[in-house]
Structure formats: structure tokens, C-alpha cells
The first five atom37 places (N, CA, C, CB, O) and aatype in JSON, in Angstrom:
{
  "aatype": [12, 11, 1, 17, 1, 6, 10, 3, 10, 1, 11, 15, 6, 16, 1, 14, 6, 6, 7, 1, 10, 13, 19, 12, 1, 19, 6, 14, 11, 15, 7, 7, 14, 13, 0, 1, 19, 6, 8, 1, 19, 7, 16, 10, 11, 11, 0, 3, 14, 5, 15, 3, 11, 10, 17, 13, 0, 6, 7, 16, 7, 15, 19, 10, 3, 14, 0, 11, 10, 11, 6, 1, 2, 11, 10, 18, 17, 9, 6, 19, 6, 14, 13, 3, 0],
  "atom_mask": [
    [1, 1, 1, 1, 1],
    [1, 1, 1, 1, 1],
    [1, 1, 1, 1, 1],
    [1, 1, 1, 1, 1],
    [1, 1, 1, 1, 1],
    [1, 1, 1, 1, 1],
    [1, 1, 1, 1, 1],
    [1, 1, 1, 1, 1],
    [1, 1, 1, 1, 1],
    [1, 1, 1, 1, 1],
    [1, 1, 1, 1, 1],
    [1, 1, 1, 1, 1],
    [1, 1, 1, 1, 1],
    [1, 1, 1, 1, 1],
    [1, 1, 1, 1, 1],
    [1, 1, 1, 1, 1],
    [1, 1, 1, 1, 1],
    [1, 1, 1, 1, 1],
    [1, 1, 1, 0, 1],
    [1, 1, 1, 1, 1],
    [1, 1, 1, 1, 1],
    [1, 1, 1, 1, 1],
    [1, 1, 1, 1, 1],
    [1, 1, 1, 1, 1],
    [1, 1, 1, 1, 1],
    [1, 1, 1, 1, 1],
    [1, 1, 1, 1, 1],
    [1, 1, 1, 1, 1],
    [1, 1, 1, 1, 1],
    [1, 1, 1, 1, 1],
    [1, 1, 1, 0, 1],
    [1, 1, 1, 0, 1],
    [1, 1, 1, 1, 1],
    [1, 1, 1, 1, 1],
    [1, 1, 1, 1, 1],
    [1, 1, 1, 1, 1],
    [1, 1, 1, 1, 1],
    [1, 1, 1, 1, 1],
    [1, 1, 1, 1, 1],
    [1, 1, 1, 1, 1],
    [1, 1, 1, 1, 1],
    [1, 1, 1, 0, 1],
    [1, 1, 1, 1, 1],
    [1, 1, 1, 1, 1],
    [1, 1, 1, 1, 1],
    [1, 1, 1, 1, 1],
    [1, 1, 1, 1, 1],
    [1, 1, 1, 1, 1],
    [1, 1, 1, 1, 1],
    [1, 1, 1, 1, 1],
    [1, 1, 1, 1, 1],
    [1, 1, 1, 1, 1],
    [1, 1, 1, 1, 1],
    [1, 1, 1, 1, 1],
    [1, 1, 1, 1, 1],
    [1, 1, 1, 1, 1],
    [1, 1, 1, 1, 1],
    [1, 1, 1, 1, 1],
    [1, 1, 1, 0, 1],
    [1, 1, 1, 1, 1],
    [1, 1, 1, 0, 1],
    [1, 1, 1, 1, 1],
    [1, 1, 1, 1, 1],
    [1, 1, 1, 1, 1],
    [1, 1, 1, 1, 1],
    [1, 1, 1, 1, 1],
    [1, 1, 1, 1, 1],
    [1, 1, 1, 1, 1],
    [1, 1, 1, 1, 1],
    [1, 1, 1, 1, 1],
    [1, 1, 1, 1, 1],
    [1, 1, 1, 1, 1],
    [1, 1, 1, 1, 1],
    [1, 1, 1, 1, 1],
    [1, 1, 1, 1, 1],
    [1, 1, 1, 1, 1],
    [1, 1, 1, 1, 1],
    [1, 1, 1, 1, 1],
    [1, 1, 1, 1, 1],
    [1, 1, 1, 1, 1],
    [1, 1, 1, 1, 1],
    [1, 1, 1, 1, 1],
    [1, 1, 1, 1, 1],
    [1, 1, 1, 1, 1],
    [1, 1, 1, 1, 1]
  ],
  "atom_positions": [
    [[7.43, 6.82, -0.09], [7.65, 7.18, 1.29], [6.79, 6.3, 2.19], [7.35, 8.68, 1.53], [5.61, 6.08, 1.91]],
    [[7.38, 5.82, 3.24], [6.65, 4.97, 4.18], [5.81, 5.83, 5.12], [7.62, 4.07, 4.99], [6.18, 6.95, 5.46]],
    [[4.68, 5.26, 5.53], [3.78, 5.97, 6.46], [3.44, 5.05, 7.62], [2.49, 6.44, 5.73], [3.53, 3.82, 7.51]],
    [[3.04, 5.65, 8.74], [2.57, 4.89, 9.88], [1.26, 4.22, 9.51], [2.41, 5.8, 11.14], [0.39, 4.85, 8.9]],
    [[1.1, 2.95, 9.88], [-0.14, 2.22, 9.65], [-0.62, 1.66, 10.98], [0.05, 1.08, 8.6], [0.17, 1.29, 11.84]],
    [[-1.93, 1.6, 11.13], [-2.48, 1.05, 12.36], [-2.19, -0.44, 12.42], [-4.0, 1.32, 12.46], [-2.35, -1.16, 11.43]],
    [[-1.77, -0.91, 13.58], [-1.43, -2.32, 13.76], [-2.69, -3.12, 14.05], [-0.4, -2.49, 14.9], [-3.39, -2.87, 15.03]],
    [[-2.98, -4.08, 13.19], [-4.1, -5.0, 13.36], [-3.54, -6.41, 13.18], [-5.28, -4.69, 12.35], [-3.18, -6.79, 12.06]],
    [[-3.47, -7.16, 14.24], [-2.84, -8.48, 14.21], [-3.7, -9.55, 13.55], [-2.51, -8.92, 15.6], [-3.21, -10.65, 13.26]],
    [[-4.97, -9.26, 13.3], [-5.88, -10.26, 12.75], [-5.63, -10.58, 11.29], [-7.29, -9.81, 12.92], [-5.95, -11.68, 10.83]],
    [[-5.05, -9.63, 10.54], [-4.84, -9.82, 9.11], [-3.36, -9.64, 8.77], [-5.71, -8.84, 8.29], [-2.7, -8.75, 9.31]],
    [[-2.86, -10.46, 7.89], [-1.44, -10.35, 7.52], [-1.14, -9.06, 6.76], [-1.03, -11.56, 6.68], [0.0, -8.59, 6.78]],
    [[-2.14, -8.46, 6.07], [-1.91, -7.22, 5.34], [-1.77, -6.01, 6.25], [-3.04, -6.99, 4.37], [-1.23, -4.98, 5.83]],
    [[-2.24, -6.1, 7.48], [-2.26, -4.95, 8.38], [-1.25, -5.07, 9.52], [-3.65, -4.76, 8.95], [-1.38, -4.44, 10.56]],
    [[-0.24, -5.9, 9.29], [0.84, -6.06, 10.28], [2.14, -6.39, 9.53], [0.49, -7.18, 11.33], [2.09, -6.86, 8.4]],
    [[3.28, -6.14, 10.16], [4.54, -6.5, 9.52], [4.71, -8.02, 9.48], [5.72, -5.85, 10.27], [4.11, -8.74, 10.28]],
    [[5.53, -8.49, 8.55], [5.82, -9.92, 8.48], [6.55, -10.36, 9.75], [6.66, -10.25, 7.22], [7.28, -9.59, 10.36]],
    [[6.33, -11.6, 10.11], [7.02, -12.16, 11.27], [8.52, -12.12, 11.01], [6.53, -13.62, 11.56], [8.99, -12.56, 9.96]],
    [[9.28, -11.6, 11.97], [10.72, -11.52, 11.86], [11.26, -10.25, 11.22], [0.0, 0.0, 0.0], [12.47, -10.03, 11.24]],
    [[10.39, -9.41, 10.64], [10.84, -8.15, 10.03], [10.97, -7.05, 11.09], [9.85, -7.71, 8.91], [10.13, -6.94, 11.98]],
    [[12.01, -6.26, 10.98], [12.26, -5.18, 11.92], [11.3, -4.02, 11.66], [13.73, -4.7, 11.82], [11.13, -3.59, 10.52]],
    [[10.67, -3.52, 12.73], [9.77, -2.37, 12.6], [9.74, -1.58, 13.89], [8.35, -2.83, 12.22], [10.17, -2.05, 14.94]],
    [[9.2, -0.36, 13.78], [9.0, 0.5, 14.95], [7.52, 0.49, 15.27], [9.53, 1.97, 14.7], [6.69, 0.69, 14.38]],
    [[7.2, 0.26, 16.53], [5.81, 0.29, 16.99], [5.6, 1.58, 17.78], [5.46, -0.98, 17.86], [6.31, 1.86, 18.75]],
    [[4.63, 2.36, 17.36], [4.27, 3.61, 18.05], [3.1, 3.3, 18.98], [3.91, 4.76, 17.02], [2.06, 2.8, 18.54]],
    [[3.26, 3.58, 20.27], [2.25, 3.31, 21.28], [1.69, 4.64, 21.78], [2.84, 2.46, 22.45], [2.39, 5.39, 22.46]],
    [[0.43, 4.92, 21.44], [-0.23, 6.16, 21.84], [-1.34, 5.84, 22.83], [-0.8, 6.92, 20.6], [-2.28, 5.12, 22.48]],
    [[-1.27, 6.35, 24.05], [-2.34, 6.1, 25.02], [-3.68, 6.64, 24.54], [-1.98, 6.73, 26.37], [-3.76, 7.73, 23.97]],
    [[-4.74, 5.86, 24.77], [-6.09, 6.3, 24.38], [-6.59, 7.4, 25.3], [-7.07, 5.12, 24.4], [-7.33, 8.29, 24.87]],
    [[-6.19, 7.35, 26.57], [-6.59, 8.4, 27.52], [-5.45, 9.4, 27.64], [-6.96, 7.79, 28.92], [-4.28, 9.04, 27.55]],
    [[-5.79, 10.64, 27.85], [-4.79, 11.69, 27.92], [-4.49, 12.13, 29.34], [0.0, 0.0, 0.0], [-4.55, 13.33, 29.63]],
    [[-4.18, 11.21, 30.22], [-3.87, 11.56, 31.6], [-2.57, 12.34, 31.71], [0.0, 0.0, 0.0], [-1.88, 12.53, 30.71]],
    [[-2.23, 12.8, 32.92], [-1.05, 13.63, 33.1], [0.27, 12.9, 32.81], [-1.02, 14.16, 34.51], [1.27, 13.55, 32.52]],
    [[0.28, 11.57, 32.89], [1.5, 10.82, 32.66], [1.48, 10.09, 31.31], [1.71, 9.82, 33.78], [2.38, 9.31, 31.01]],
    [[0.47, 10.34, 30.5], [0.35, 9.69, 29.19], [1.41, 10.26, 28.25], [-1.07, 9.89, 28.6], [1.59, 11.48, 28.15]],
    [[2.11, 9.37, 27.55], [3.1, 9.81, 26.58], [3.2, 8.78, 25.46], [4.48, 10.03, 27.25], [2.93, 7.6, 25.66]],
    [[3.59, 9.24, 24.32], [3.78, 8.37, 23.15], [5.14, 7.7, 23.28], [3.68, 9.18, 21.82], [6.13, 8.35, 23.61]],
    [[5.18, 6.4, 23.03], [6.43, 5.64, 23.07], [6.69, 5.02, 21.7], [6.38, 4.54, 24.16], [5.76, 4.71, 20.96]],
    [[7.95, 4.86, 21.39], [8.36, 4.17, 20.16], [9.23, 2.99, 20.57], [9.13, 5.14, 19.17], [10.19, 3.15, 21.32]],
    [[8.89, 1.81, 20.07], [9.63, 0.6, 20.41], [10.08, -0.09, 19.13], [8.77, -0.36, 21.28], [9.32, -0.17, 18.16]],
    [[11.3, -0.58, 19.11], [11.86, -1.24, 17.93], [11.96, -2.73, 18.2], [13.25, -0.66, 17.57], [12.46, -3.15, 19.25]],
    [[11.48, -3.54, 17.26], [11.55, -4.98, 17.42], [10.91, -5.72, 16.27], [0.0, 0.0, 0.0], [10.76, -5.18, 15.17]],
    [[10.54, -6.97, 16.52], [9.94, -7.83, 15.51], [8.76, -8.58, 16.1], [10.98, -8.82, 14.94], [8.63, -8.68, 17.32]],
    [[7.9, -9.11, 15.24], [6.84, -10.0, 15.69], [7.35, -11.43, 15.61], [5.55, -9.81, 14.83], [8.05, -11.79, 14.66]],
    [[7.01, -12.25, 16.6], [7.41, -13.64, 16.56], [6.38, -14.49, 17.29], [8.81, -13.83, 17.17], [5.61, -13.99, 18.1]],
    [[6.39, -15.78, 16.98], [5.53, -16.73, 17.67], [6.35, -17.44, 18.73], [4.9, -17.76, 16.67], [7.41, -17.99, 18.43]],
    [[5.86, -17.43, 19.96], [6.57, -18.12, 21.04], [6.33, -19.62, 20.96], [6.12, -17.57, 22.41], [7.2, -20.42, 21.31]],
    [[5.14, -20.0, 20.5], [4.77, -21.4, 20.37], [4.46, -21.68, 18.9], [3.55, -21.74, 21.28], [3.52, -21.09, 18.36]],
    [[5.21, -22.55, 18.23], [4.97, -22.82, 16.81], [3.58, -23.38, 16.51], [6.01, -23.77, 16.3], [3.12, -23.28, 15.37]],
    [[2.92, -23.96, 17.49], [1.59, -24.54, 17.28], [0.48, -23.52, 17.5], [1.4, -25.73, 18.2], [-0.7, -23.84, 17.33]],
    [[0.84, -22.3, 17.88], [-0.14, -21.24, 18.14], [-0.01, -20.14, 17.09], [0.05, -20.65, 19.57], [1.06, -19.97, 16.5]],
    [[-1.08, -19.42, 16.86], [-1.05, -18.28, 15.94], [-0.76, -16.97, 16.67], [-2.37, -18.17, 15.2], [-0.69, -15.91, 16.04]],
    [[-0.58, -17.03, 17.98], [-0.35, -15.84, 18.8], [0.99, -15.2, 18.47], [-0.39, -16.2, 20.29], [2.02, -15.86, 18.49]],
    [[0.95, -13.9, 18.15], [2.17, -13.15, 17.85], [2.57, -12.27, 19.03], [1.98, -12.3, 16.59], [1.72, -11.65, 19.66]],
    [[3.84, -12.23, 19.31], [4.41, -11.42, 20.38], [5.35, -10.41, 19.77], [5.14, -12.3, 21.43], [5.91, -10.64, 18.7]],
    [[5.53, -9.27, 20.45], [6.46, -8.25, 20.01], [7.75, -8.42, 20.79], [5.86, -6.82, 20.2], [7.77, -8.22, 22.0]],
    [[8.83, -8.78, 20.1], [10.14, -8.97, 20.73], [10.99, -7.74, 20.48], [10.84, -10.25, 20.2], [11.32, -7.42, 19.33]],
    [[11.35, -7.04, 21.56], [12.16, -5.84, 21.44], [13.63, -6.2, 21.34], [11.92, -4.91, 22.64], [14.04, -7.31, 21.7]],
    [[14.41, -5.27, 20.84], [15.85, -5.47, 20.75], [16.51, -5.59, 22.11], [0.0, 0.0, 0.0], [17.61, -6.13, 22.22]],
    [[15.85, -5.09, 23.15], [16.4, -5.16, 24.51], [16.22, -6.53, 25.14], [15.76, -4.1, 25.38], [16.74, -6.79, 26.23]],
    [[15.47, -7.42, 24.47], [15.25, -8.76, 25.0], [13.89, -8.94, 25.64], [0.0, 0.0, 0.0], [13.5, -10.07, 25.94]],
    [[13.15, -7.86, 25.86], [11.82, -8.0, 26.46], [10.8, -8.38, 25.39], [11.41, -6.69, 27.17], [10.98, -8.1, 24.21]],
    [[9.73, -9.02, 25.84], [8.67, -9.48, 24.94], [7.35, -8.91, 25.45], [8.61, -11.05, 24.85], [7.05, -9.0, 26.64]],
    [[6.56, -8.31, 24.55], [5.29, -7.69, 24.9], [4.15, -8.36, 24.14], [5.31, -6.18, 24.6], [4.35, -8.91, 23.06]],
    [[2.97, -8.31, 24.71], [1.77, -8.82, 24.07], [1.04, -7.65, 23.43], [0.85, -9.58, 25.09], [0.41, -6.86, 24.14]],
    [[1.1, -7.52, 22.11], [0.44, -6.38, 21.45], [-1.07, -6.36, 21.66], [0.73, -6.42, 19.97], [-1.67, -5.29, 21.69]],
    [[-1.69, -7.52, 21.79], [-3.13, -7.56, 22.02], [-3.49, -6.89, 23.35], [-3.64, -9.02, 22.0], [-4.49, -6.19, 23.43]],
    [[-2.69, -7.1, 24.37], [-2.92, -6.45, 25.68], [-2.63, -4.96, 25.6], [-2.04, -7.11, 26.78], [-3.35, -4.15, 26.17]],
    [[-1.55, -4.6, 24.89], [-1.22, -3.18, 24.73], [-2.34, -2.42, 24.04], [0.07, -3.02, 23.95], [-2.59, -1.26, 24.36]],
    [[-3.01, -3.09, 23.09], [-4.05, -2.44, 22.3], [-5.3, -2.11, 23.12], [-4.42, -3.33, 21.13], [-6.11, -1.28, 22.7]],
    [[-5.47, -2.75, 24.27], [-6.63, -2.48, 25.11], [-6.66, -1.03, 25.58], [-6.64, -3.41, 26.32], [-7.73, -0.43, 25.67]],
    [[-5.49, -0.45, 25.87], [-5.42, 0.91, 26.41], [-4.66, 1.88, 25.53], [-4.79, 0.88, 27.76], [-4.52, 3.06, 25.86]],
    [[-4.17, 1.38, 24.38], [-3.35, 2.21, 23.5], [-3.76, 2.03, 22.05], [-1.88, 1.87, 23.68], [-4.35, 1.02, 21.66]],
    [[-3.44, 3.04, 21.26], [-3.54, 2.91, 19.81], [-2.14, 2.51, 19.34], [-4.04, 4.26, 19.11], [-1.15, 3.12, 19.74]],
    [[-2.07, 1.49, 18.48], [-0.78, 1.01, 18.02], [-0.63, 1.25, 16.52], [-0.62, -0.49, 18.34], [-1.53, 0.96, 15.73]],
    [[0.52, 1.79, 16.16], [0.86, 2.03, 14.76], [2.22, 1.41, 14.5], [0.86, 3.56, 14.42], [3.0, 1.19, 15.43]],
    [[2.52, 1.13, 13.25], [3.8, 0.55, 12.92], [4.34, 1.08, 11.59], [3.7, -0.96, 12.87], [3.59, 1.5, 10.71]],
    [[5.66, 1.04, 11.49], [6.34, 1.39, 10.24], [7.57, 0.49, 10.15], [6.73, 2.93, 10.2], [8.32, 0.33, 11.12]],
    [[7.77, -0.09, 8.98], [8.9, -0.99, 8.79], [10.17, -0.18, 8.63], [8.68, -1.91, 7.56], [10.16, 0.89, 8.02]],
    [[11.27, -0.68, 9.18], [12.58, -0.03, 9.04], [13.57, -1.05, 8.5], [13.07, 0.55, 10.4], [13.39, -2.26, 8.65]],
    [[14.61, -0.56, 7.88], [15.64, -1.43, 7.34], [16.64, -1.77, 8.45], [16.36, -0.76, 6.14], [17.06, -0.89, 9.2]],
    [[17.03, -3.04, 8.56], [18.05, -3.41, 9.55], [19.37, -2.72, 9.2], [18.23, -4.96, 9.6], [19.64, -2.41, 8.04]],
    [[20.18, -2.5, 10.2], [21.47, -1.86, 9.96], [22.55, -2.66, 10.66], [21.47, -0.39, 10.47], [22.28, -3.35, 11.65]],
    [[23.76, -2.58, 10.16], [24.91, -3.29, 10.75], [25.61, -2.36, 11.71], [25.89, -3.8, 9.66], [25.71, -1.16, 11.48]],
    [[26.11, -2.95, 12.79], [26.83, -2.14, 13.78], [28.29, -2.02, 13.42], [26.69, -2.73, 15.17], [29.05, -1.38, 14.14]]
  ]
}
């Protein structure tokens, strides 16, 4: 059974492989009145082949910086199997 794992971009063992489909769980560190847990589906990819920087590309076409998200949120991930439409 798969479990949620904390996302750590510094090590390849603590993040999904580049290009693999996964769900990212975004939990706010502060519990303000508008804080809510979000789930986002996408893949990790490099925007610049000469850089090691990984970006989170959502299925909707938007791209997020997980390093910036991690400043105010706890990030977890779980790999999912791709499906055909």
C-alpha cells in the first residue's frame, strides 16, 4: 500500500522521478481562518536542461515552484498510475 511521503527536493529518494505522475498534498503550516489542504496532480520537470531546479507542472498547464510553496506549507506526495481517457 502506498503512503504519503514528505516531499524533499534535495534527494532523489525523497521525491518522485522527473516526469512521473503524482499527487502533491499542500498543508498550510499556519492554521488561519482561510487555511485549507489542497491536492494537486502533476509531474516534476526541469524548465532549463542546464539547471537542477525542479518545477511542479500541473495537468491544468500551470507550473509551480515547490521550493517556494514549502516556505509556508508542508508538502507530501504519493505516486499515482496514469490513466487513459
